[in-house]
RONUVO-60775 format. One record per atom (N, C-alpha, C): x, y, z; residue in one letter; atom name. Coordinates in Angstrom, 1 decimal, padded with zeros to 4 digits. Example, Ala and Ser with C-alpha at 12.3 -4.5 7.8 and 13.67 -1.06 7.14 Angstrom:
2
<r east="013.2" north="-005.7" up="007.8" res="A" atom="N"/>
<r east="012.3" north="-004.5" up="007.8" res="A" atom="CA"/>
<r east="013.2" north="-003.3" up="007.8" res="A" atom="C"/>
<r east="012.8" north="-002.2" up="007.1" res="S" atom="N"/>
<r east="013.7" north="-001.1" up="007.1" res="S" atom="CA"/>
<r east="012.9" north="000.0" up="007.9" res="S" atom="C"/>
END
This chain:
72
<r east="-040.7" north="073.1" up="061.1" res="X" atom="N"/>
<r east="-040.6" north="073.6" up="063.0" res="X" atom="CA"/>
<r east="-039.8" north="072.3" up="063.4" res="X" atom="C"/>
<r east="-038.7" north="072.7" up="064.4" res="X" atom="N"/>
<r east="-037.9" north="072.0" up="065.1" res="X" atom="CA"/>
<r east="-038.2" north="072.4" up="066.5" res="X" atom="C"/>
<r east="-037.5" north="071.5" up="067.6" res="X" atom="N"/>
<r east="-037.6" north="072.1" up="068.9" res="X" atom="CA"/>
<r east="-036.7" north="071.2" up="069.8" res="X" atom="C"/>
<r east="-036.3" north="071.9" up="070.7" res="X" atom="N"/>
<r east="-034.9" north="070.9" up="071.7" res="X" atom="CA"/>
<r east="-035.7" north="071.7" up="073.3" res="X" atom="C"/>
<r east="-035.2" north="070.9" up="074.2" res="X" atom="N"/>
<r east="-035.8" north="070.6" up="075.7" res="X" atom="CA"/>
<r east="-034.4" north="071.3" up="076.2" res="X" atom="C"/>
<r east="-034.7" north="072.5" up="076.9" res="X" atom="N"/>
<r east="-033.7" north="073.1" up="078.0" res="X" atom="CA"/>
<r east="-034.5" north="072.9" up="079.3" res="X" atom="C"/>
<r east="-034.0" north="071.9" up="080.0" res="X" atom="N"/>
<r east="-034.7" north="071.9" up="081.3" res="X" atom="CA"/>
<r east="-036.1" north="071.5" up="081.3" res="X" atom="C"/>
<r east="-037.1" north="072.4" up="081.9" res="X" atom="N"/>
<r east="-038.6" north="072.0" up="081.3" res="X" atom="CA"/>
<r east="-039.0" north="072.9" up="080.3" res="X" atom="C"/>
<r east="-038.3" north="073.8" up="079.5" res="X" atom="N"/>
<r east="-038.6" north="074.2" up="078.6" res="X" atom="CA"/>
<r east="-038.7" north="073.8" up="077.4" res="X" atom="C"/>
<r east="-039.8" north="074.0" up="076.0" res="X" atom="N"/>
<r east="-039.5" north="073.5" up="074.9" res="X" atom="CA"/>
<r east="-038.7" north="074.6" up="074.1" res="X" atom="C"/>
<r east="-037.7" north="074.9" up="073.4" res="X" atom="N"/>
<r east="-037.5" north="076.1" up="072.4" res="X" atom="CA"/>
<r east="-037.4" north="075.7" up="070.9" res="X" atom="C"/>
<r east="-039.0" north="076.2" up="070.8" res="X" atom="N"/>
<r east="-039.2" north="075.6" up="069.1" res="X" atom="CA"/>
<r east="-038.7" north="076.8" up="068.0" res="X" atom="C"/>
<r east="-038.1" north="076.1" up="067.1" res="X" atom="N"/>
<r east="-037.3" north="076.8" up="066.0" res="X" atom="CA"/>
<r east="-037.9" north="076.7" up="064.7" res="X" atom="C"/>
<r east="-038.3" north="077.8" up="063.8" res="X" atom="N"/>
<r east="-038.7" north="077.7" up="062.5" res="X" atom="CA"/>
<r east="-037.6" north="077.6" up="061.3" res="X" atom="C"/>
<r east="-037.7" north="076.5" up="061.0" res="X" atom="N"/>
<r east="-036.6" north="076.7" up="059.7" res="X" atom="CA"/>
<r east="-037.1" north="077.0" up="058.7" res="X" atom="C"/>
<r east="-036.3" north="078.0" up="057.7" res="X" atom="N"/>
<r east="-037.0" north="078.2" up="056.7" res="X" atom="CA"/>
<r east="-035.8" north="078.8" up="055.6" res="X" atom="C"/>
<r east="-035.7" north="078.2" up="054.6" res="X" atom="N"/>
<r east="-034.5" north="078.2" up="053.8" res="X" atom="CA"/>
<r east="-033.7" north="079.8" up="053.8" res="X" atom="C"/>
<r east="-032.7" north="080.0" up="053.9" res="X" atom="N"/>
<r east="-032.4" north="081.6" up="053.7" res="X" atom="CA"/>
<r east="-032.8" north="082.4" up="052.5" res="X" atom="C"/>
<r east="-032.6" north="081.2" up="051.2" res="X" atom="N"/>
<r east="-033.6" north="082.1" up="050.0" res="X" atom="CA"/>
<r east="-034.9" north="082.8" up="050.2" res="X" atom="C"/>
<r east="-035.5" north="082.0" up="051.0" res="X" atom="N"/>
<r east="-037.2" north="082.5" up="051.4" res="X" atom="CA"/>
<r east="-036.9" north="083.6" up="052.2" res="X" atom="C"/>
<r east="-036.3" north="083.3" up="053.2" res="X" atom="N"/>
<r east="-036.2" north="084.5" up="054.2" res="X" atom="CA"/>
<r east="-035.8" north="086.0" up="053.5" res="X" atom="C"/>
<r east="-034.6" north="085.7" up="052.7" res="X" atom="N"/>
<r east="-034.3" north="087.0" up="051.9" res="X" atom="CA"/>
<r east="-035.3" north="087.6" up="050.8" res="X" atom="C"/>
<r east="-035.8" north="086.7" up="049.9" res="X" atom="N"/>
<r east="-037.2" north="087.2" up="049.2" res="X" atom="CA"/>
<r east="-038.1" north="087.7" up="049.9" res="X" atom="C"/>
<r east="-038.5" north="087.3" up="051.3" res="X" atom="N"/>
<r east="-039.4" north="088.1" up="052.4" res="X" atom="CA"/>
<r east="-039.2" north="089.3" up="052.5" res="X" atom="C"/>
<r east="-037.7" north="089.3" up="052.5" res="X" atom="N"/>
<r east="-037.3" north="090.7" up="053.5" res="X" atom="CA"/>
<r east="-037.1" north="091.5" up="052.0" res="X" atom="C"/>
<r east="-036.9" north="091.1" up="051.0" res="X" atom="N"/>
<r east="-036.4" north="092.0" up="049.5" res="X" atom="CA"/>
<r east="-038.4" north="092.7" up="049.5" res="X" atom="C"/>
<r east="-039.1" north="091.9" up="049.4" res="X" atom="N"/>
<r east="-040.3" north="092.2" up="049.5" res="X" atom="CA"/>
<r east="-040.9" north="093.2" up="050.4" res="X" atom="C"/>
<r east="-040.6" north="093.4" up="051.4" res="X" atom="N"/>
<r east="-041.0" north="094.2" up="052.6" res="X" atom="CA"/>
<r east="-040.3" north="095.3" up="052.1" res="X" atom="C"/>
<r east="-039.2" north="095.6" up="051.9" res="X" atom="N"/>
<r east="-038.4" north="096.5" up="051.4" res="X" atom="CA"/>
<r east="-038.9" north="097.2" up="050.2" res="X" atom="C"/>
<r east="-039.3" north="096.2" up="049.3" res="X" atom="N"/>
<r east="-040.3" north="096.8" up="048.1" res="X" atom="CA"/>
<r east="-041.3" north="097.7" up="048.2" res="X" atom="C"/>
<r east="-041.9" north="097.0" up="049.4" res="X" atom="N"/>
<r east="-043.1" north="097.4" up="049.4" res="X" atom="CA"/>
<r east="-043.0" north="099.0" up="050.6" res="X" atom="C"/>
<r east="-042.4" north="098.7" up="051.2" res="X" atom="N"/>
<r east="-042.2" north="100.5" up="052.0" res="X" atom="CA"/>
<r east="-041.3" north="101.2" up="051.1" res="X" atom="C"/>
<r east="-040.4" north="100.9" up="050.5" res="X" atom="N"/>
<r east="-039.3" north="101.8" up="049.7" res="X" atom="CA"/>
<r east="-039.7" north="101.9" up="048.7" res="X" atom="C"/>
<r east="-040.6" north="101.5" up="047.9" res="X" atom="N"/>
<r east="-040.6" north="101.7" up="046.6" res="X" atom="CA"/>
<r east="-042.1" north="101.2" up="046.0" res="X" atom="C"/>
<r east="-043.1" north="101.7" up="046.8" res="X" atom="N"/>
<r east="-044.4" north="101.6" up="046.6" res="X" atom="CA"/>
<r east="-044.8" north="100.1" up="045.9" res="X" atom="C"/>
<r east="-044.2" north="099.1" up="046.3" res="X" atom="N"/>
<r east="-044.7" north="097.8" up="045.3" res="X" atom="CA"/>
<r east="-043.8" north="097.5" up="044.2" res="X" atom="C"/>
<r east="-042.9" north="098.4" up="043.6" res="X" atom="N"/>
<r east="-042.7" north="098.2" up="042.3" res="X" atom="CA"/>
<r east="-041.1" north="097.6" up="042.3" res="X" atom="C"/>
<r east="-041.1" north="096.6" up="042.0" res="X" atom="N"/>
<r east="-039.8" north="095.8" up="041.6" res="X" atom="CA"/>
<r east="-038.7" north="096.6" up="040.4" res="X" atom="C"/>
<r east="-039.8" north="097.1" up="039.7" res="X" atom="N"/>
<r east="-038.9" north="097.8" up="038.5" res="X" atom="CA"/>
<r east="-038.2" north="098.8" up="039.4" res="X" atom="C"/>
<r east="-038.8" north="100.0" up="040.1" res="X" atom="N"/>
<r east="-038.5" north="101.1" up="040.9" res="X" atom="CA"/>
<r east="-037.1" north="100.2" up="041.7" res="X" atom="C"/>
<r east="-037.4" north="099.4" up="042.3" res="X" atom="N"/>
<r east="-036.1" north="099.3" up="043.0" res="X" atom="CA"/>
<r east="-035.0" north="098.5" up="042.5" res="X" atom="C"/>
<r east="-035.2" north="097.9" up="041.1" res="X" atom="N"/>
<r east="-033.7" north="097.5" up="040.4" res="X" atom="CA"/>
<r east="-033.4" north="098.9" up="039.7" res="X" atom="C"/>
<r east="-034.6" north="099.8" up="038.9" res="X" atom="N"/>
<r east="-033.7" north="100.9" up="038.8" res="X" atom="CA"/>
<r east="-032.8" north="101.6" up="039.6" res="X" atom="C"/>
<r east="-033.3" north="101.8" up="040.9" res="X" atom="N"/>
<r east="-032.8" north="102.7" up="041.8" res="X" atom="CA"/>
<r east="-031.3" north="102.0" up="041.8" res="X" atom="C"/>
<r east="-031.3" north="100.4" up="042.2" res="X" atom="N"/>
<r east="-029.9" north="099.9" up="042.1" res="X" atom="CA"/>
<r east="-028.9" north="100.1" up="041.0" res="X" atom="C"/>
<r east="-029.5" north="100.0" up="039.8" res="X" atom="N"/>
<r east="-028.8" north="100.2" up="038.4" res="X" atom="CA"/>
<r east="-027.9" north="101.7" up="038.9" res="X" atom="C"/>
<r east="-029.3" north="102.7" up="039.0" res="X" atom="N"/>
<r east="-028.6" north="104.2" up="039.3" res="X" atom="CA"/>
<r east="-027.4" north="104.7" up="040.3" res="X" atom="C"/>
<r east="-027.6" north="103.5" up="041.6" res="X" atom="N"/>
<r east="-027.0" north="103.6" up="042.6" res="X" atom="CA"/>
<r east="-025.7" north="102.6" up="042.3" res="X" atom="C"/>
<r east="-025.3" north="102.0" up="041.3" res="X" atom="N"/>
<r east="-024.5" north="101.0" up="040.5" res="X" atom="CA"/>
<r east="-024.2" north="100.2" up="041.4" res="X" atom="C"/>
<r east="-025.3" north="099.8" up="042.5" res="X" atom="N"/>
<r east="-025.0" north="098.5" up="042.9" res="X" atom="CA"/>
<r east="-025.3" north="097.0" up="042.2" res="X" atom="C"/>
<r east="-025.5" north="097.3" up="041.1" res="X" atom="N"/>
<r east="-025.5" north="096.3" up="040.2" res="X" atom="CA"/>
<r east="-025.0" north="096.6" up="038.9" res="X" atom="C"/>
<r east="-024.1" north="096.0" up="038.9" res="X" atom="N"/>
<r east="-023.1" north="096.4" up="037.5" res="X" atom="CA"/>
<r east="-023.8" north="095.8" up="036.2" res="X" atom="C"/>
<r east="-023.0" north="095.9" up="035.2" res="X" atom="N"/>
<r east="-023.5" north="095.7" up="033.9" res="X" atom="CA"/>
<r east="-023.5" north="094.0" up="033.8" res="X" atom="C"/>
<r east="-022.6" north="093.4" up="033.9" res="X" atom="N"/>
<r east="-022.7" north="092.1" up="033.9" res="X" atom="CA"/>
<r east="-023.7" north="091.5" up="034.6" res="X" atom="C"/>
<r east="-024.0" north="091.7" up="035.9" res="X" atom="N"/>
<r east="-025.1" north="091.3" up="036.9" res="X" atom="CA"/>
<r east="-026.3" north="091.8" up="036.0" res="X" atom="C"/>
<r east="-026.5" north="093.1" up="035.3" res="X" atom="N"/>
<r east="-027.8" north="093.3" up="034.6" res="X" atom="CA"/>
<r east="-027.6" north="092.4" up="033.6" res="X" atom="C"/>
<r east="-026.9" north="092.1" up="033.0" res="X" atom="N"/>
<r east="-026.9" north="091.6" up="031.8" res="X" atom="CA"/>
<r east="-027.5" north="090.0" up="032.3" res="X" atom="C"/>
<r east="-026.7" north="089.6" up="033.3" res="X" atom="N"/>
<r east="-027.5" north="087.7" up="033.6" res="X" atom="CA"/>
<r east="-028.4" north="088.0" up="034.2" res="X" atom="C"/>
<r east="-028.9" north="089.1" up="034.9" res="X" atom="N"/>
<r east="-030.6" north="089.1" up="035.2" res="X" atom="CA"/>
<r east="-031.4" north="089.3" up="034.3" res="X" atom="C"/>
<r east="-031.0" north="090.1" up="032.7" res="X" atom="N"/>
<r east="-032.1" north="090.2" up="031.8" res="X" atom="CA"/>
<r east="-032.2" north="088.9" up="031.1" res="X" atom="C"/>
<r east="-031.2" north="087.9" up="031.3" res="X" atom="N"/>
<r east="-031.2" north="086.6" up="030.2" res="X" atom="CA"/>
<r east="-032.1" north="085.9" up="031.5" res="X" atom="C"/>
<r east="-031.9" north="085.7" up="032.8" res="X" atom="N"/>
<r east="-032.9" north="085.0" up="033.5" res="X" atom="CA"/>
<r east="-034.3" north="085.4" up="033.4" res="X" atom="C"/>
<r east="-034.7" north="086.7" up="033.1" res="X" atom="N"/>
<r east="-035.8" north="087.1" up="033.0" res="X" atom="CA"/>
<r east="-036.3" north="086.7" up="031.8" res="X" atom="C"/>
<r east="-035.2" north="086.7" up="030.6" res="X" atom="N"/>
<r east="-035.8" north="085.9" up="029.1" res="X" atom="CA"/>
<r east="-036.2" north="084.5" up="029.4" res="X" atom="C"/>
<r east="-035.5" north="083.6" up="030.1" res="X" atom="N"/>
<r east="-035.9" north="082.3" up="030.2" res="X" atom="CA"/>
<r east="-037.1" north="082.2" up="030.7" res="X" atom="C"/>
<r east="-037.0" north="083.1" up="032.1" res="X" atom="N"/>
<r east="-038.3" north="082.8" up="032.8" res="X" atom="CA"/>
<r east="-039.7" north="083.1" up="031.9" res="X" atom="C"/>
<r east="-039.7" north="084.1" up="031.0" res="X" atom="N"/>
<r east="-040.8" north="084.6" up="030.1" res="X" atom="CA"/>
<r east="-041.0" north="083.4" up="029.0" res="X" atom="C"/>
<r east="-039.7" north="082.6" up="028.8" res="X" atom="N"/>
<r east="-040.0" north="081.9" up="027.8" res="X" atom="CA"/>
<r east="-040.7" north="080.6" up="028.1" res="X" atom="C"/>
<r east="-040.3" north="080.0" up="029.4" res="X" atom="N"/>
<r east="-041.0" north="079.1" up="030.3" res="X" atom="CA"/>
<r east="-042.5" north="079.2" up="030.5" res="X" atom="C"/>
<r east="-042.7" north="080.2" up="030.6" res="X" atom="N"/>
<r east="-043.7" north="080.8" up="031.1" res="X" atom="CA"/>
<r east="-044.9" north="080.9" up="029.7" res="X" atom="C"/>
<r east="-044.3" north="081.3" up="028.3" res="X" atom="N"/>
<r east="-044.8" north="081.2" up="027.3" res="X" atom="CA"/>
<r east="-045.5" north="082.7" up="027.1" res="X" atom="C"/>
<r east="-044.7" north="083.8" up="027.7" res="X" atom="N"/>
<r east="-045.2" north="085.0" up="027.4" res="X" atom="CA"/>
<r east="-044.4" north="085.5" up="026.2" res="X" atom="C"/>
END
């Protein structure tokens, strides 16, 4: 958190990386519109052609790498 002074008023600003803010916003979307299901969100994005086949392959590779790191 940082702040600046304007006259006699302190203006506070919370700094959060954009990726953290985006992740939190997406979590709210998943909870509200997809009943908490990430799979349902992604399936809808694929069905609506928001994610193309190249992006889907990249995402599958990232998931596989994450699973390998976790030992699943």
